C-alpha positions as CSV (number, residue, x, y, z in Angstrom):
1,L,-49.8,69.2,28.0
2,S,-53.2,68.3,26.9
3,L,-51.9,64.5,28.0
4,F,-52.1,65.3,31.1
5,R,-54.9,64.5,33.7
6,G,-55.3,66.1,37.4
7,G,-52.5,67.9,37.0
8,F,-48.6,68.0,36.2
9,T,-45.2,68.6,37.8
10,H,-42.3,70.6,35.8
11,E,-40.2,67.8,35.9
12,A,-43.2,65.3,33.8
13,A,-44.0,68.5,31.6
14,S,-40.2,69.1,30.6
15,A,-39.6,65.3,30.0
16,I,-42.4,64.7,27.8
17,T,-43.3,68.0,26.1
18,G,-39.4,69.8,26.7
19,A,-41.7,72.8,28.5
20,S,-39.1,75.2,30.6
21,L,-40.5,76.4,33.8
22,P,-40.7,80.1,32.2
23,T,-42.5,78.7,29.4
24,L,-45.1,77.3,32.1
25,L,-45.3,80.4,33.8
26,S,-45.9,82.5,30.6
27,L,-49.3,79.8,29.7
28,V,-50.0,80.8,33.5
29,D,-49.9,84.2,32.4
30,K,-52.0,83.9,29.6
31,S,-54.7,81.4,32.1
32,L,-54.0,78.4,29.4
33,I,-52.8,76.6,32.5
34,R,-52.8,77.4,36.4
35,R,-51.2,76.6,39.4
36,A,-53.1,73.7,41.0
37,V,-53.8,75.2,44.8
38,D,-54.4,72.9,47.9
39,D,-58.0,72.4,48.6
40,N,-57.3,72.7,52.3
41,D,-56.3,76.5,51.7
42,A,-56.4,78.3,48.4
43,A,-53.8,80.5,48.5
44,N,-51.3,78.0,48.8
45,M,-49.9,76.4,45.8
46,R,-50.2,72.6,45.5
47,E,-47.3,70.9,46.6
48,I,-46.9,66.6,46.7
49,A,-43.5,66.5,48.0
50,G,-41.8,69.8,47.4
51,A,-43.1,70.0,43.8
52,P,-45.2,72.4,42.6
53,R,-48.1,71.3,40.4
54,F,-50.3,72.8,37.5
55,E,-53.3,72.1,35.5
56,I,-55.2,72.8,32.9
57,P,-58.5,73.5,32.3
58,E,-60.8,71.2,31.0
59,T,-61.8,72.8,28.2
60,I,-58.8,74.4,27.1
61,R,-57.3,70.3,27.3
62,Q,-59.9,69.4,24.9
63,Y,-59.3,71.8,22.5
64,A,-55.4,70.9,22.7
65,A,-56.1,67.4,22.4
66,E,-58.0,67.7,19.2
67,Q,-55.2,70.0,17.5
68,L,-52.4,67.4,18.9
69,S,-54.5,64.7,17.3
70,T,-54.7,66.9,13.9
71,A,-51.9,67.4,14.0
72,G,-50.8,63.3,14.0
73,E,-48.4,64.0,17.3
74,A,-50.2,62.4,19.6
75,Q,-49.1,59.0,20.2
76,A,-45.5,60.3,19.8
77,F,-46.3,62.1,23.1
78,L,-48.2,59.6,24.9
79,A,-45.0,57.0,24.2
80,A,-42.7,59.3,25.5
81,Y,-45.6,59.5,28.7
82,A,-45.6,56.1,28.7
83,H,-42.1,56.0,29.3
84,F,-41.5,58.8,31.9
85,F,-44.1,57.4,33.9
86,A,-42.6,53.8,34.3
87,Q,-39.6,55.0,35.8
88,K,-41.4,57.6,38.1
89,M,-43.7,54.1,39.0
90,A,-40.6,51.9,39.5
91,D,-39.0,54.4,41.8
92,L,-42.6,54.7,43.8
93,S,-42.8,50.7,43.8
94,T,-39.5,50.6,46.1
95,E,-40.7,53.6,48.6
96,L,-44.0,52.3,48.6
97,R,-42.2,49.5,50.5
98,G,-39.7,51.4,52.9
99,D,-39.8,54.5,55.2
100,G,-41.4,57.1,52.3
101,Q,-44.2,55.1,51.8
102,V,-46.6,57.6,53.2
103,E,-45.3,60.4,50.9
104,A,-45.2,57.7,47.9
105,L,-48.6,57.1,48.1
106,D,-49.0,60.9,48.1
107,R,-47.9,60.8,45.1
108,M,-49.2,57.8,43.8
109,A,-52.6,59.6,44.6
110,A,-51.7,63.1,42.9
111,E,-50.6,61.6,39.7
112,I,-53.0,58.4,39.6
113,D,-55.1,60.3,36.9
114,N,-52.0,60.4,35.0
115,L,-51.1,56.9,35.5
116,R,-54.7,55.6,34.2
117,V,-54.1,57.2,31.2
118,A,-50.5,55.8,30.7
119,F,-51.8,52.5,31.6
120,T,-54.5,52.6,29.3
121,W,-52.5,53.3,26.5
122,A,-50.3,50.5,27.3
123,I,-52.9,48.2,27.0
124,D,-54.3,49.7,24.0
125,H,-51.0,50.0,21.8
126,Y,-49.5,46.9,23.2
127,P,-49.4,45.4,19.6
128,D,-47.8,48.4,18.0
129,Q,-46.0,49.6,20.5
130,T,-45.0,46.7,22.6
131,E,-41.3,47.5,23.5
132,V,-42.6,51.2,25.5
133,A,-46.2,49.3,26.3
134,A,-44.8,46.1,28.1
135,R,-41.8,48.3,29.7
136,F,-44.7,50.6,31.4
137,L,-47.0,47.7,32.2
138,D,-44.3,45.7,34.0
139,A,-42.6,48.7,35.9
140,S,-46.1,49.9,37.1
141,T,-47.7,46.6,38.4
142,G,-45.9,46.8,41.5
143,A,-46.6,50.3,42.7
144,L,-50.2,50.1,40.9
145,F,-51.1,47.1,43.0
146,D,-49.7,48.4,46.1
147,F,-51.8,51.4,45.7
148,L,-54.8,50.0,44.8
149,D,-54.6,47.2,47.6
150,I,-53.8,50.0,50.2
151,R,-56.8,52.4,49.1
152,G,-58.9,49.2,49.4
153,W,-59.7,50.3,45.5
154,F,-60.9,46.1,44.6
155,Q,-62.9,46.8,41.9
156,E,-60.5,49.0,39.8
157,G,-58.1,46.4,40.5
158,V,-59.6,43.7,39.2
159,S,-60.7,45.7,36.2
160,L,-57.4,47.3,35.3
161,F,-55.1,44.0,35.6
162,A,-57.5,42.3,33.6
163,A,-58.1,44.4,30.7
164,A,-53.7,44.7,30.8
165,T,-53.6,40.7,30.9
166,D,-56.2,40.4,28.2
167,A,-54.1,42.7,26.0
168,V,-50.6,40.6,26.4
169,S,-52.2,37.4,26.4
170,H,-50.3,34.6,24.9
171,L,-47.5,37.4,23.6
172,D,-45.3,37.5,27.4
173,P,-46.4,34.4,29.2
174,R,-44.0,36.4,32.1
175,L,-46.0,39.1,31.9
176,E,-49.4,37.9,31.7
177,S,-49.0,35.8,34.7
178,K,-47.8,38.7,36.7
179,L,-50.4,40.8,35.7
180,R,-52.9,37.9,36.3
181,A,-51.6,37.6,39.8
182,R,-52.6,40.8,40.6
183,Q,-56.0,40.5,39.0
184,A,-56.6,37.4,41.5
185,W,-55.5,38.7,44.7
186,F,-58.8,41.4,44.1
187,L,-60.7,38.7,42.8
188,F,-60.3,38.1,46.6
189,H,-61.1,40.9,48.2
190,E,-64.5,40.6,45.9
191,G,-65.0,37.4,47.4
192,N,-64.4,35.7,43.8
193,H,-62.3,32.8,45.6
194,E,-62.3,29.8,43.7
195,K,-61.3,31.9,40.4
196,S,-58.8,33.4,42.5
197,R,-57.2,30.6,43.9
198,T,-57.1,28.9,40.2
199,L,-55.8,31.7,38.5
200,L,-53.1,32.3,41.3
201,Q,-52.3,28.1,40.8
202,H,-51.7,28.9,36.9
203,C,-49.2,31.8,38.0
204,L,-47.5,29.8,40.3
205,T,-46.7,27.1,37.3
206,V,-45.2,30.2,35.2
207,A,-43.4,31.3,37.7
208,E,-41.9,28.2,38.7
209,E,-41.2,27.4,34.9
210,T,-39.6,30.8,34.5
211,E,-37.6,30.6,37.9
212,N,-38.9,34.1,38.0
213,V,-37.9,33.9,42.3
214,S,-39.8,37.2,43.5
215,E,-43.1,36.6,41.2
216,R,-43.3,32.7,43.0
217,L,-42.4,34.5,46.2
218,F,-45.5,36.9,45.9
219,V,-47.6,33.9,44.5
220,L,-46.9,31.6,47.2
221,N,-47.9,34.2,49.4
222,Y,-51.4,35.3,48.6
223,L,-51.9,31.9,47.1
224,S,-52.0,30.7,50.9
225,A,-53.8,33.6,52.4
226,V,-56.4,32.3,49.5
227,V,-56.9,28.9,50.4
228,Q,-56.5,29.3,54.5
229,H,-59.6,32.1,53.8
230,M,-61.0,28.8,52.2
231,G,-60.5,26.7,54.9
232,D,-57.6,24.3,53.0
233,E,-55.3,24.7,55.9
234,R,-52.9,22.0,54.9
235,S,-52.5,23.6,51.3
236,A,-51.7,26.8,53.2
237,R,-49.1,25.6,55.7
238,G,-47.3,24.0,52.2
239,Y,-47.2,27.3,50.1
240,L,-45.7,28.9,53.0
241,A,-43.3,26.5,53.7
242,D,-42.0,26.7,50.2
243,A,-41.9,30.4,50.8
244,V,-40.0,30.1,53.5
245,A,-37.6,28.0,51.8
246,L,-37.1,30.4,49.0
247,E,-36.5,33.4,51.4
248,E,-34.1,31.6,53.1
249,A,-32.5,31.1,49.6
250,H,-33.0,34.3,48.5
251,P,-33.9,37.0,51.2
252,D,-36.4,39.5,50.9
253,T,-37.6,41.4,53.7
254,H,-40.6,42.8,52.3
255,A,-41.8,39.3,51.0
256,A,-40.5,37.7,54.2
257,G,-42.8,39.9,56.3
258,I,-46.1,39.0,54.3
259,T,-45.0,35.6,55.1
260,A,-44.9,36.0,58.7
261,N,-47.9,37.8,58.9
262,I,-49.7,35.1,57.0
263,A,-48.5,32.4,59.1
264,A,-49.9,34.2,61.8
265,M,-53.0,34.1,60.4
266,V,-53.0,30.5,59.8
267,A,-51.5,29.6,63.5
268,F,-54.4,32.1,65.0
269,A,-57.6,30.1,63.0
270,S,-56.1,26.7,64.3
271,G,-55.6,28.0,67.5
272,D,-52.0,27.8,68.1
273,L,-51.6,31.3,69.7
274,E,-48.3,30.9,71.2
275,E,-47.0,30.3,67.2
276,A,-49.5,33.4,65.7
277,S,-47.8,35.6,68.6
278,R,-44.2,34.7,67.5
279,Q,-44.8,34.5,63.8
280,C,-46.8,38.3,64.3
281,D,-43.1,39.1,66.2
282,R,-41.4,37.9,63.0
283,A,-43.5,40.3,61.0
284,L,-43.4,43.5,63.3
285,H,-39.5,42.6,63.5
286,F,-39.2,42.6,59.0
287,K,-41.3,45.3,58.8
288,Q,-39.9,47.8,60.8
289,R,-36.4,46.4,59.9
290,G,-37.6,47.5,56.0
291,N,-39.4,50.9,57.8
292,E,-42.6,49.7,56.3
293,M,-45.6,50.9,57.8
294,R,-48.7,49.0,55.8
295,G,-47.3,45.3,57.5
296,R,-47.4,46.3,60.8
297,T,-51.2,47.2,61.3
298,Y,-51.7,43.2,60.0
299,A,-49.3,42.1,62.7
300,L,-50.7,44.6,65.0
301,N,-54.7,43.3,64.3
302,I,-53.8,39.5,64.7
303,L,-51.6,40.2,67.8
304,G,-54.7,41.8,69.3
305,R,-56.9,38.7,68.5
306,V,-54.4,36.7,70.1
307,F,-54.5,39.1,73.1
308,R,-57.9,38.9,73.5
309,L,-58.3,35.1,73.7
310,Q,-55.9,35.4,76.2
311,G,-58.0,37.6,78.0
312,K,-55.5,40.3,77.9
313,L,-58.1,43.2,76.7
314,D,-56.2,46.2,77.7
315,Q,-53.1,45.1,76.0
316,A,-55.4,44.0,72.5
317,R,-56.6,47.2,72.8
318,R,-53.5,48.9,72.5
319,A,-52.6,46.8,69.7
320,F,-55.6,47.2,68.1
321,A,-55.8,51.3,68.4
322,Q,-52.0,51.4,67.3
323,S,-52.8,49.6,64.2
324,L,-55.6,52.0,63.5
325,D,-52.9,55.3,63.6
326,I,-50.7,53.4,61.2
327,A,-53.7,52.7,59.0
328,E,-55.2,56.3,59.4
329,E,-51.8,57.4,58.7
330,L,-51.6,55.5,55.3
331,G,-55.1,56.1,54.3
332,D,-55.6,52.3,54.1
333,P,-59.3,51.7,54.6
334,R,-59.6,48.3,54.9
335,A,-57.2,47.7,57.7
336,L,-58.6,50.8,59.2
337,A,-62.0,49.4,59.3
338,T,-60.3,46.3,60.7
339,A,-58.5,47.9,63.6
340,Q,-62.1,49.5,64.5
341,Q,-64.3,46.3,64.0
342,H,-62.1,44.9,66.2
343,L,-61.9,47.7,69.0
344,G,-65.4,47.2,68.9
345,V,-65.5,43.1,69.9
346,V,-63.6,44.4,72.6
347,A,-65.6,46.7,73.7
348,L,-68.3,44.3,73.6
349,D,-66.3,41.6,75.8
350,S,-65.8,45.1,78.2
351,G,-69.9,45.3,78.2
352,Q,-69.6,48.5,76.5
353,L,-72.7,47.3,74.2
354,A,-73.5,50.7,72.7
355,G,-69.6,51.7,71.7
356,A,-68.8,47.9,70.1
357,R,-72.1,48.6,68.0
358,R,-70.9,52.0,66.9
359,Q,-67.4,50.5,66.0
360,I,-68.5,47.6,64.2
361,Q,-71.1,49.8,62.2
362,I,-68.4,52.0,61.3
363,A,-66.3,49.6,60.0
364,L,-69.5,47.9,57.9
365,E,-69.7,50.9,56.4
366,T,-66.0,51.0,55.3
367,F,-66.0,47.5,54.2
368,R,-69.1,48.1,52.1
369,Q,-67.8,51.0,50.2
370,I,-64.5,49.1,49.3
371,G,-66.4,46.2,48.5
372,S,-64.5,43.6,50.9
373,R,-67.3,40.8,51.2
374,I,-65.6,38.8,53.4
375,E,-65.1,41.7,56.3
376,T,-68.8,42.7,55.2
377,S,-70.1,39.4,56.0
378,T,-68.3,39.0,59.4
379,A,-69.3,42.4,60.4
380,L,-73.1,41.7,59.5
381,V,-73.0,38.5,62.0
382,Q,-71.2,40.5,64.7
383,L,-74.2,42.8,64.4
384,G,-76.4,40.3,64.5
385,L,-77.6,41.3,60.8
């Protein structure tokens, strides 16, 4: 049990250590572990998706960890630990892109410290525990990427995926490319656009050579977003066209929603408001069909910008407010701040100067906190700083 960080469920303890529920309750009675309580209500045992959690006091955990290491059993249990969380992450990856998105994010948040331990173990032991480590890294990449991206933990995304990429470098080109593509997206958020583009272009080549359809779709979508922000509209449209063609041959609702959102962004940037609106409607259609909340925030933010330029301020305000509500429910600070920023701009258009400045200032603080340089710069310009 000393392996766990941030608490654990009976299911995890049973699968990894063989501990039964009576055993755990006995350890609670002896004060060796304790029931995790809800921060908002100390009288209630903390539950995530109906699963009660336990935790081990840090001093006891450190002592137990030393005993486990001395007995020479730590690595065997860590391999079992990685195996268990690999399956959990694979399950969460699907749920994070469906109607269980909020609950899946809650479970990810509860297990994030455990996932960090497993991820670090897989990186450190890839050469000598290749099969288990590779399975964990492969299975966890999708869910971990989505979680870090939604929560705005861009710096951790860069460091984790860079370390994982280095660990598998030259040993597994397919897995290396998958990890590197996620690192590239977080680099983009940090403002390192050129490196992001270079890495994604390399990953696209690997995806094409290995005929990996899902990875090719991922890279085409995110590469189109990167080059669009760099002002290369022609390349962005080319990558989008390739993504659309691939989706027609291999239908993927999640990827299609991302493609539509990026296409809307490209159309908006070129001044084609009618096409931007049409692509927003397509994105909302795909995201609603897949019961995926997150992609709706971006479609609504772009749609709100279209309405604003069309002089439809009430409709713009409603679109941004709806995006803000979804972002709050998801705990997505970037989408939340983006909606606040645009609500501020609409307030400015309406002559509400104090309210406009307040909204944009709140957004600026959030952008700074998550390290999003693009949006930080835009908010500073809007505030005249």
